[in-house]
GUVEXLUM-750507 format. One record per atom (N, C-alpha, C): residue in one letter; x, y, z. Coordinates in steps of 0.02 Angstrom, whole numbers, plus 50000, padded with zeros to 5 digits. Layout:
N
AXYZ;...
//
This chain:
357
X500474992549981;X500124999849989;X500335006450015;X500435012049965;X500505017749960;X500695021550022;X501355024950042;X501245027350115;X500825034150123;X500705035850048;X500125040950064;X499555042450066;X499405035450035;X498625033350029;X498125036850065;X498305037150137;X497905039750184;X497715047850168;X498035051550145;X498315058050145;X497745059550098;X497385055650058;X496965057450027;X496015055350012;X495985053350086;X495385052350129;X495375057450184;X494705056850206;X494595061750279;X494825058350311;X495465058050342;X495565055150413;X495985058650474;X496015057850515;X496235062450565;X496875065550588;X497375061050547;X498015063350559;X498545060250509;X499255060050540;X499615055050500;X499855048350494;X499975043450463;X500135035850470;X500495035250498;X500355029350565;X500885027850608;X501125021450596;X500495015650581;X500905010350551;X500455007450487;X500495001250468;X500054998050413;X499994992550430;X499654985750412;X499784980950413;X499384977650371;X499664971650349;X498984968750294;X498654964550319;X497894963650294;X497554958950321;X497284954050286;X497624946750277;X497594941050244;X497204937050206;X496364940250263;X495634936150230;X495584939150190;X495154933550145;X494934937750086;X495244935250017;X494784931249974;X495164929149914;X495124933249859;X494754939149889;X494684943249801;X495474948949817;X494994954449861;X495204963349871;X495784961149923;X496294968049905;X496814967649952;X496764973650006;X496714967550082;X496494972950131;X497174974550183;X497064980150205;X497794984350242;X497214987250312;X497554987050372;X497294990550417;X497864994750441;X497745001550437;X498155006950453;X497955011450508;X498295013650557;X498295015150609;X498495024850606;X498135027550636;X498205037850616;X498235039350680;X498725045750686;X498645047350745;X498145054650758;X497775053450786;X497215057350813;X497065062050861;X496665066450887;X496535072650924;X496705068550994;X496305063151004;X496405058851067;X496375052751078;X496915051351023;X497105044151040;X497305044350945;X497525037150966;X497735031950889;X496985029850876;X497115030150807;X496145028150775;X496455024950700;X496095018350697;X496505014250641;X495885011750589;X496015014450544;X495505011850459;X495385005750439;X495165003150376;X495185000450360;X495155002350277;X495945000550245;X496065001450165;X496154994950115;X495674995850071;X495664989650036;X495604992249959;X496044989849925;X496044990549845;X495714984549809;X495294987749783;X494934983749752;X495084982049677;X494934974949670;X495044970249618;X494724969649552;X494904974549507;X494584978049440;X494504971649409;X495044964849419;X494894958949378;X494134955449380;X493904956749451;X493264954649490;X492964956649480;X493044965049468;X492354971749481;X492724976349451;X492574974749375;X492844978949305;X492464985649322;X491684988149346;X491284992449344;X491354994749427;X492024997449456;X491975001149521;X491545007349553;X491385010349497;X490985015449514;X490375011649538;X490065007149504;X489285001849512;X489374999449580;X489964996749597;X490144994549638;X490144998449710;X490415002949703;X490395007549746;X489915010949772;X489355012849703;X488875016449724;X488215011249754;X488255005349731;X487965000949781;X488345000149852;X488665000449863;X488995002149952;X488835006549983;X488925012349938;X488555019249983;X487825018249987;X487385016449945;X486715016749949;X486565012149993;X486925006750006;X486734999850050;X486985002850129;X487405005850148;X487755005850187;X487525013150220;X487265018250198;X487065023550202;X486335020850220;X485915017750192;X485175016550206;X485095012450294;X485625006450275;X485615003850334;X485725006750400;X486215011850379;X486325017250457;X485885021150465;X485455022650436;X484935026450441;X484395024050462;X484105018050470;X483585012350481;X483805011050548;X484405010750563;X484825009450637;X484585017150672;X484695019150650;X484755026450686;X483865028950712;X483455027850664;X482855030050675;X482635024150722;X482935017950727;X482625011850772;X482745013050836;X483435017850855;X483445019250885;X484165014750915;X484175008350868;X484995004150893;X485415005850923;X485855004550966;X486485006350995;X486895005250968;X487505010350955;X488005008050927;X487945007750858;X487695010350811;X487555009850756;X488165009850713;X488635013950730;X489305012250718;X489575006850720;X489425004150755;X489814995250732;X489404993150714;X488864992150685;X488464988050653;X488324987750570;X488504994650563;X488464994250465;X489104996350465;X489594993550420;X490014998150378;X490125005850365;X490515009550389;X490415016150358;X491155018450323;X490835021650260;X491425023650207;X491695029750221;X492215030250244;X492715037050239;X492715040350161;X492575046150157;X492465049250094;X493225053150100;X493365050550014;X494135056049982;X493845065450012;X494565066449996;X494515075950012;X494325078049958;X494055075149885;X493555077849843;X492945076549855;X492825071149917;X491865070149930;X491695063049881;X492155060249858;X491865052949824;X492175045849891;X491645041549884;X491675036149901;X492445029949890;X492835033549846;X493325028049816;X493795033449789;X494585032149793;X494945034849753;X495435032249692;X495645032349644;X496085032049610;X496955033449605;X497295029749628;X498015030949619;X498315032349546;X498895036349557;X499165034849502;X499445028649463;X499405023949496;X499375017149466;X498805013849434;X498265018049455;X497745016449415;X497215010649476;X497605011749525;X497235004249574;X496685008549599;X496265007049622;X495655009449661;X495465007149731;X495495012149752;X495605010549835;X494885012349867;X494715010549929;X494075011949961;X494355011850065;X494155016950088;X494415016850148;X493485017050212;X493755012650247;X493115011050301;X493435012150366;X492815014450410;X493345014450480;X493225008650522;X493675006250554;X493875001350581;X493325000250640;X493064993050662;X492684990750713;X492914988550774;X493184991550813;X493394988650846;X493064984450914;X493444980350930;X493284976550987;X492784969650936;X493064968050893;X492704965250839;X493144959850820;X492714953250778;X493164947450765;X492854944850719;X493204940950665;X492534935850626;X492774928550626;X492414924850610;X492614918750624;X492674913850566;X493414910350531;X493434906850473;X493094900150513;X493144898650564;X492854890650566;X492534890950626;X491594891450637;X491144892550688;X491414887550748;X491414891450797;X491564888750856;X490984884850894;X490024887850870;X489804882150916;X489024884450905;X488524879750886;X488014881750875;X487764889450885;X487744890450939;X487774898750970;X488134902750938;X488474902250911;X489044905050841;X488694906350785;X488514900150776;X488084901150703;X487354903450683;X487154904050762;X486444906950763;X486494913750757;X487214918050791;X487214923150802;X487234927850714;X487634922350697;X487924923750630;X487334922450559;X487064917250565;X486654919550536;X485984924950549;X485814925750625;X485284930050626;X485704937050589;X486234938850603;X486464946150595;X486274943650501;X486414940450461;X486324939950388;X485554939450395;X485124936950417;X484334938150414;X484144946950419;X484604950950471;X484314957050493;X484674960350432;X485304958850421;X485474962250360;X484964963150292;X484684957250275;X484134956450231;X483334959750243;X483154959950295;X482654961650312;X482944972450292;X483424973950335;X483414980250328;X483694981750254;X483584977750213;X483994980650151;X483094979250094;X482544977650130;X481974974450090;X481634981650054;X481704986750106;X481354992050091;X482074997650045;X482674994750021;X483094999149996;X482715004749947;X482615013049945;X482395016949902;X482965015249824;X482615019949788;X483005020549711;X483065015149676;X482655008549670;X482875005449623;X483234999849623;X483274996049573;X483844989849600;X484394992149605;X484754989349626;X485484988949664;X485964987649576;X486534988149558;X486884985749495;X487094979649512;X487124976449470;X487294968749467;X488004969349454;X488654966949498;X489154969749501;X489614963749473;X489284957949486;X489414950349441;X489214947949398;X488974949449333;X488434946149308;X488284938049311;X487644937549309;X487354930749328;X487974926249383;X488034931049455;X488534926549484;X488304920149527;X487674922049557;X487414913749569;X486804910549541;X486974910349463;X486844907149401;X486974899949406;X486904896149439;X487334888849456;X487444886449359;X486784885749344;X486794884749251;X487474886749224;X487524894549231;X487984898049192;X488594895649233;X488584896649288;X489544891849324;X489574886149285;X489174881549290;X489064870549266;X489454872149190;X489204876749168;X489554877049089;X490304882549080;X490144885349138;X490994886249144;X491424882349144;X491224877949193;X491704871849228;X491784868749146;X491254866849115;X491364863849045;X491954863549013;X491664872649001;X492194875648974;X493044874548981;X492974876749056;X493604873349064;X494164866849069;X493474863249083;X493764855949041;X493914856248985;X493694858348946;X493774856348865;X494234858848842;X494484866148879;X494974869948836;X495584869148876;X495464866548962;X496064864349002;X496874866948995;X496814872948973;X497364878848969;X498024877149004;X498114874649053;X498574873049086;X498934863449092;X498254858849054;X498354851349060;X498384849649122;X497774849649138;X497634848749222;X496824845049235;X496494841949179;X496114838349157;X496244832949182;X496784829249159;X496714822049169;X496914819549249;X497064823349278;X497244822049364;X496594822349411;X495994825949376;X495564826649411;X494944824449386;X494954818549344;X494504815949308;X493854813349381;X494064811449421;X493524808849488;X493034814849507;X493504821049505;X492974825049529;X492574828249469;X492594825949397;X492454830249347;X491644823649337;X491854818349366;X491364815549363;X490994814849427;X491114818149463;X490724819349530;X490164823749534;X490574829849478;X490094834849481;X489554833949424;X489794829349373;X489334825749309;X488744822949332;X488964819849385;X488174817149421;X488004820449458;X487814825349451;X487444830249500;X487484835249471;X487514837049414;X487264840649366;X486504844649372;X486004840349402;X485354844249410;X485304848549457;X485974850649508;X485934854349559;X485954860349524;X486184861149482;X486454867649439;X485724871549420;X485194868649398;X484654872749428;X484064871549460;X484374867549517;X483744866249582;X483494872849604;X483764876149620;X483434883149662;X483294889049610;X483564888949544;X483424892549481;X482764897349476;X482344893649470;X481554896849491;X481254898049554;X481824897449604;X481704901649666;X481454909549670;X481054911649714;X480824918149717;X481674922549715;X481974927449674;X482564930949688;X482404938849662;X482984941749627;X482904948749620;X482824951749663;X482834948649738;X483044954849805;X483484957049827;X483524961949855;X484474963349891;X484584957349930;X484944955449910;X485584950849931;X486244951849953;X486514947549991;X487204949750020;X487654947249936;X487414940949912;X487604935749873;X488454933549900;X488594935949959;X489194929349956;X489254930350048;X488794925150062;X488484925150151;X489094921750175;X489434921050185;X489994916650209;X489924920150275;X490204912850325;X490274912650393;X490724920850412;X491184919950375;X491594924550393;X491364935950370;X490914931250343;X490754938650321;X490404943150374;X490464939150442;X490034944350485;X490604944950545;X490574952250574;X491054954150626;X490534951450689;X490824948650739;X490694947750794;X490674950050848;X490564953350893;X490734955850972;X491414952950979;X491724955350990;X492274953351032;X492264946451097;X491734950251141;X491884949351211;X491124945751229;X490594948451176;X489944944051195;X489744939551145;X490224939651075;X490104935051019;X489424936450979;X489114941350993;X488474944450978;X488634946850878;X488054947550835;X488314946950769;X488184952350772;X488644958350733;X488734963550748;X488544966350644;X488864964650604;X489024971450549;X489164966050492;X488894967250427;X488914962850397;X489574966050360;X489964962850321;X490264965850272;X490514961950215;X491194964050191;X491214962450117;X490624963550052;X490404969050062;X489884971250019;X489784972349935;X490464969149920;X490484969549857;X489944967249807;X489664959949800;X489104956849781;X488324960149808;X488534963449855;X487694965649852;X487284967149820;X486664964049787;X486604965949714;X485714962649711;X485604960349671;X484954958849667;X485034950249659;X484744947749707;X484844940049695;X484354935749749;X484634930249771;X483964927049813;X484174925249884;X483804926449922;X483994925749997;X484034917650007;X483784912349983;X484034908349977;X484654904849941;X484864907149912;X485514906449882;X486224910749955;X486014915349965;X486114917550037;X486244912350097;X485564910950103;X485864903650164;X486094900550134;X485974898350090;X486304891650060;X487144891250061;X487424898950031;X488244898950046;X488364899950120;X487864902350171;X488114902050255;X487944893950277;X487654889750244;X487714883950284;X488184881050256;X488344880150173;X489054876250165;X489584880350206;X489594885850240;X490364890250258;X490064887850336;X489684887650364;X489534886550448;X489244880750470;X489074874650435;X488644870250450;X489064864950467;X489974867150452;X490724860450459;X490994864150489;X491334862450530;X491954866350563;X492674864950544;X492614862550474;X493364861350467;X493644866750404;X494314867450387;X494164874850355;X493984873850259;X493864878050244;X493604876750169;X494214874350124;X494824871650150;X495224868150107;X495444864350125;X495074862350188;X495244855750211;X495464849450184;X496104845750188;X496164841350156;X496344833950178;X496074831450223;X495734827550270;X494964825650265;X494744821750182;X494154822750186;X493694819050236;X493974814250267;X493684810150314;X493394815450375;X493674820850381;X493404826450434;X492894830850414;X492774830450366;X492004835050341;X491474831550340;X491144833850376;X490434833350409;X489914838250428;X489374838850385;X488884843550419;X488684841750493;X488784846350527;X488274844450587;X487494847650595;X487004843150605;X486304843850596;X486124850150657;X486694848450699;X486184853250761;X486544860050736;X487114860050711;X487524868150668;X486944871550610;X486754866450608;X486404868750524;X485554871150554;X485404865350611;X484854869750626;X484744877050667;X485344875750703;X485494885150719;X485554890250670;X485714890350623;X485744893550560;X485174893850526;X484854889950521;X483904890550504;X483654893150553;X483644893650610;X483364895850643;X483384903150652;X484114905450681;X484354910850662;X484164915850593;X484364913150539;X484014918250490;X483394918250487;X483104912350488;X482424913350479;X482074916950547;X482294921050583;X482094925750642;X482344930650619;X482934930650587;X483194937550561;X482834939450514;X482574934350455;X482234936550393;X481414937750402;X481334934450458;X480504932450469;X479984936250408;X480204943650421;X479894946850375;X479764948450284;X480364945850273;X480604945350207;X480484939450174;X480624932550216;X480474926950189;X479894925850164;X479654922550095;X479334921150070;X478834911850080;X478484913750086;X478164906450113;X478564900150078;X478754895350146;X478974890050073;X479714889950078;X480044896050097;X480764897650080;X481144891250121;X480784893050194;X481134888550231;X481244881050228;X480794880050201;X480754872350167;X481214871050114;X481444875650101;X481884875250036;X482644875350063;X482924876950133;X483604876650150;X484114872450137;X483854867650140;X484374863050135;X484494861050048;X484014861150003;X484144861549931;X484504866149919;X484404871649952;X484814879649962;X485514878149950;X485574872650020;X486394870950051;X486714866050012;X486364860949978;X486714855549917;X486744861149855;X486414865249829;X486554869049781;X487524875649782;X487254876949858;X487614881849825;X488334879049864;X488304873949884;X489034868149893;X489234868149837;X488744865649792;X488814861649722;X489194867349681;X489074874949676;X489334879949637;X489834882249673;X490094882349742;X490604882149753;X491124877649729;X491124872049755;X491304866349725;X491634866249646;X491214869149601;X491234867849527;X491624875449527;X491624880149553;X492034885449529;X492794884449561;X492874883949614;X493664880549630;X493874876149580;X493484871049561;X493834866349530;X493984869849442;X493524872549426;X493584876549359;X494004882449366;X494134886249418;X494834891449433;X495504885849418;X495274880849456;X495994875849454;X496144874249389;X495754872249331;X495964871449270;X496074877149234;X495804882649250;X495994888649213;X496664891549256;X496884888049299;X497674890349314;X497484895649355;X497194896449418;X496944899649472;X496974906749450;X496524909649408;X496564915249395;X496144919849431;X495524916049486;X494954920449509;X494954922749575;X495184915949609;X495524913349686;X496044916049708;X496044920149744;X496924918949795;X496884912849806;X497574910749801;X497974904049831;X498484905249881;X498764902849908;X499404904049959;X499824896949954;X499474894449897;X500034886049903;X499934882049852;X500094879349787;X499874874249738;X499514869349750;X498884871249715;X498404863849719;X497874867849768;X497984874149797;X497554875249867;X496654874749828;X496404878049777;X495734875949731;X495564872249722;X496144865049717;X495724859549705;X495684858149791;X495894858249804;X495834856449879;X495174859249884;X494974864549863;X494444869649906;X493914865449871;X494064862749818;X493434859849774;X493294852949807;X493934850749817;X493734841249838;X493184841449911;X493454849249955;X493194848450025;X492324851550011;X492154855049970;X491744855249948;X491254849149936;X491554846149889;X491224839049861;X490794835549918;X491584835349975;X491504829950036;X490744831950064;X490974840550087;X490424842150102;X489634840550068;X489754841650010;X488944839449988;X488864832749994;X489104828550005;X489054820750009;X488864821750072;X488984824750115;X488854824850193;X488074827850194;X488034833050140;X487444836150151;X486884831850121;X487084826550059;X486654820850036;X486414816450087;X486814814950134;X486864806850178;X486434809750230;X486224816350259;X486024817050320;X485384822350298;X485214822550230;X484624827750215;X483784826950244;X483844820150260;X483074817650300;X483124821650372;X483664822250396;X483854823250459;X483694831550469;X484044835050415;X484094841050411;X483364843150395;X482924840750356;X482324842650324;X481824840850393;X481844836150432;X481504835050486;X481474840650535;X482174845150540;X482224850350592;X482054854050553;X482084854850490;X481674863350468;X481024863050486;X480684858150495;X479884856450497;X479734860550581;X480204863950614;X480084865450693;X480414870150657;X480784874450615;X480824883150615;X480144886450614;
//
């Protein structure tokens, strides 16, 4: 990160220290500490990945609309500590929500939310409930967003039919000659291609997060309460079922997303039940009749979609998702497929639990 970046935003004083935050597959994130009049203050700087988000103006317009609307609703409702419950964009000195530097990189800055944490591996059913409740409340807060539909920042993002077609294209082109080594994974995906269209006809086109992973919620570091939804680049029209499905695939199992020991990967029915109860409670006023009965189907579909995306990226030479070691995207794909097997194995028990939600 450029040392002078902070000077382009309305920040309280000079930069004292900068630290990279390595979490996240897409954008580059840094936490900067600045000298303020009453003590040091931290801010989050993010370099937007323009290979993924080609229309930065649209992304930032969405984020601005969403965060300001949520902040206004929280304040109107008298919610305590609204500054901890929604991201706050820091404007540039020119009055914009983002800055383009001399190298052509696009940057945004958020206020740092103190005494918070994320959960890459959900620790308990209570934590799962809090995370799901936060996402459900976020969906409710966005239900009356004024100003027309949000921009579609990544076209066909959760169009699983398109994602499956992209996998087929990656197999056929095989640009880095990896297809022969993953025939078992290719067959696994082909045997379940029906999942590509399993929830395509479900109600959509509502404001949704579209990347509702467990680690995209900030939790209170002391109480564990779900506070704030982060990573808003993909907030756009979508399906709340896709959001719940993504949440379930990331939080109903307590192994890492790139777990290599596939025998460790099991869906935990009590964890899934906590996610379903939390999301249904938070989004009760915006879920459509019958949505909760589709939660298991959504979990299977989003796990399948995630697996084929990781597999396609591996076949394409790891161009989309960041990797820290060779073969990581393949490990991610295999882990998702193992989780999908577990969802299939426990499907009847999970459906029985949903009857009580």
